[in-house]
C-alpha positions, 0 to 999 in steps of 0.5 A: 708637544713633549717631542717638540720640547725634547728635540735636539735643536730646542734643547741646544737653544735652551742650553745656550739661553740658560748659560747666557742668563748665568745665574746662581747654582740651585740646591745641587750646587751645580754651576751653569758652566757644567751644563754642557758637560751634564748634557753630554753625559746624562742627556739620554737618561734625562730625556727617557725620564721626562718621556716616561713621566718619572722625572722628578723636579728638584727642590728650589733654593730660596734666596732673600734679596733686599727690595730697597724699602727695608723689606726682603723679596724671596727668589726661587732658584731652580737647579740648572737641569730644571732651568734647562727643561723649563727654558725648553718648555717656554720656547715651545709653548710661548707662541701658543699664548703670545698671540692672544696677549693684550696690546697693553701688556708690555712685560717679558714679551718679544719686541715689548719693553718698559719704555713702551709701557711708560710712554703709553702711560704718558700718552694717556695722561696727556690726553686728559686721563689724569685720575689714575688707579694705581694697584699694587698686588701683595706678594703676587708671585707667592699667591698665584693659585695653582689649580686656576693657573693649570686650568688656564694652561690646559686651554692651550696645552693638551699634552699630558706629559708637558702639563705633568712637568709644569705641575711638578715645577709648581709643586716643588718644595723650596729650601729656605734657610736649610728647611724644606717648605711645601708649596701649594700656591705661588710661582717662584720668582727666578725660574725661566717659566715664571714671567710667562706664567704670570702673564698667563694669569694676569691676561684674565685681568687684561681681558676684563679691562679691555671688555670694559673699554678701559685705558691701562698698562701692565708690566708683569704684575705692575699695572695702572688704569687711567680715567677722567674723573675720581668717581669713575676711578673709584667705581673701576677700582672697586670692580677690579678689586672684586675681580682680583679677589673673587676670580683670580684669588689675588690680594691688593696691597691697600697701603700702596694702592690708591687713586693718584694724580700725575704728580703723585704717581710713579710707574716703573721708576718714572714720575711726571711733572707738569710742563707749564709751557704756553699752549700745553696746559695739563701736559706732563713730561717724564722724570726719574722718581726719587726712589730710582735716584736713591737706589742708583746712589746706593749701588754707586756707593757700594762700588766706590766704598774705600774699604771694599777690596777692589782695584781701580780698574775693577771699580771703573769696570763695575761702575761703567756696567751699572751706569750704562744699564741705568742710563739706558733704562731712564734715557727718556727722562730729562736728567742731564742736570742731575747727572752732572751733579752726580758725576762730580760726586762720583769722581770725588769718591773715586779720588777718595778710593785712590787716596785711601789705596796709597795708604802710607804718607811716603807713597802718597808723596811719591804718587803726587810727584808722579802726577806733577805736584812740586816736591815740597807741596807733595810732602805737605799734602801727604802729611796733612791731617785733613780727612780723606773725603776733604782731600778728595774734594781739594784742588790737590786731587781735582787738578791731578786725578782729572777727568781726562786721566780717569777716562784713560783708565776707562771711566765714562761719566753718566752725562757722556753716556746720556748725551751719546744715547739721546740724539737717537730717534726715540720713535724708532727705538721705542715704537708706541703700540 
């Protein structure tokens, strides 16, 4: 197998994928753009070390990012060289495991996505499975048992050199705030191999749930089980808790886990509300959870903060990227009314940024005249003592910095993006498995 991994075609494909993913530099501070140059110079030496077993995985750079609930998540960033080799290994071994994975596992797999998982959850709920076991694994990526995971890998990978490589990556120390920390458990979140390794680990749970004939969905380490009664939910929940603790050696976060009804339940950023339509009693439709709305608004606030040093063109470009990504992720929910309100708020923030950028009263006066305001009125507004946010919502800017003018600059409202996407047939976009 190691020779399949190290073929020129596989390495070239891996290099292109790593470059496409971009990502930050690791502990050696080598950027992704230097990968082609590195491979042209050191390729033969690198392959020789891998074949002989003398290749040493470099330390992982630990970076903390906010989770959105006041806590921090630790990401592990391998060096570019390690990412290249991990991607090459991933491309070779994925097919060996993919065929066996459950139909109800949707995360980080070919031709499967978040939307399929959410629609499957909605189907279960509308079929009457409305007592939901919502399980949150406590720091899953930090708790994976190396010995158990390596044994699972060895079932399909009999190549000693490949297993040695994976073991070295699992045991590589992590650099946190300038201090090297040994690792004897956990899979660093941020490496190309970590999604596959997490699926391999939790496939054991999938098989256990399928053996019991349960309805469930799993997206990476997020999973939920759907039952028809609270008694069944309690029994199944206790059984799953024991399986995770005793066999997989994983811990459940009891504070975030429990038995939910649909209106209390969120899955992958979506919530559920009852339709209350005639003949559809007990049916639920998808909505965006409050947490997802809050996270979106925080991102938009950062981009449209008046003190952020950024030109209007840069702001609009970044806004469009965030907006398109978010609408694409939540396009299945009914969100047009909320998007209309959000768009109005966002345009006012852009107007506030423009007003702040003009800075001096004289520049404000000249700019208002260029936008069609009569000279006397432009003078009065440019000397106004009103706050910038109040002026942004006043007729003087709403009638001059119009939606049409913002569109000429490249701005696209979230509602327009949503309307462009929703006419497409969702059953073709997101086939349910």
